[in-house]
C-alpha atoms as one frame of an Amber mdcrd trajectory, in Angstrom:
protein
 -11.005   3.766  -0.369 -10.881   3.197   3.374  -9.712   5.933   5.723  -5.977
   6.493   5.579  -3.991   5.143   8.496  -1.858   7.700  10.331   1.355   6.378
   8.747  -0.035   7.004   5.252  -0.848  10.579   6.240   2.791  10.894   7.335
   3.927   9.596   3.929   1.655  12.152   2.247   3.433  14.865   4.258   6.830
  13.894   2.791   8.264  15.879  -0.115   6.606  14.744  -3.345   9.771  13.172
  -4.741  10.035  10.912  -1.666   6.407   9.753  -1.350   6.396   7.077  -4.064
   9.461   5.407  -2.550   8.211   5.220   1.045   7.545   1.675   2.223   4.092
   0.746   3.511   3.723  -1.737   6.360   1.402  -4.658   5.784  -0.909  -3.550
   8.623  -1.414  -0.215   6.850  -1.835  -1.927   3.475  -4.436  -4.224   5.032
  -6.289  -1.234   6.473  -6.312   0.491   3.070  -7.549  -2.686   1.382 -10.058
  -3.293   4.196  -8.890  -6.884   4.709  -6.755  -8.781   7.221  -2.961  -8.850
   6.854  -2.714 -12.333   5.252  -5.358 -11.359   2.677  -3.538  -8.072   1.994
  -0.317  -9.972   1.320  -2.135 -12.256  -1.114  -3.900  -9.388  -2.899  -0.628
  -7.466  -3.256   1.259 -10.539  -4.461  -1.515 -11.542  -6.918  -1.697  -7.985
  -8.283   2.019  -8.103  -9.081   2.834  -5.090  -6.921   6.629  -5.077  -6.562
   7.925  -5.642  -3.042  11.126  -4.433  -1.435  12.865  -7.260   0.402  14.032
  -5.915   3.754  14.829  -9.355   5.149  14.185 -12.879   3.953  10.773 -12.820
   5.655   9.839  -9.134   5.436   8.868  -7.661   2.083   6.946  -4.399   1.788
   5.355  -2.485  -1.088   6.266   1.074  -1.985   3.508   3.656  -1.499   3.523
   4.713  -5.162   2.832   1.182  -6.420   0.215   0.479  -3.757  -1.497   3.837
  -4.367  -1.631   3.156  -8.130  -3.177  -0.259  -7.448  -5.780   1.232  -5.116
  -6.650   3.904  -7.657  -7.051   1.241 -10.373  -9.717  -0.426  -8.206 -11.778
   2.750  -7.740 -15.193   2.795  -9.332 -17.344   5.735 -10.299 -20.764   5.858
  -8.673 -23.631   5.608 -11.152
């Protein structure tokens, strides 16, 4: 996994019961996925990660769902 953006480190500093519900900006999601923002949106949408609709145009994933998706993509080195 790519290096965690500062905002993700801030989420990790939240109380455990709040972390999964924190929203992740698309720029941070793109950094974690190591792609550009439009590609991150497509990957998240195609993976079926639920999004929280803040406005008609702005929808963001929760950290818990995004983290689970990232962990599902991890591979073990041979």
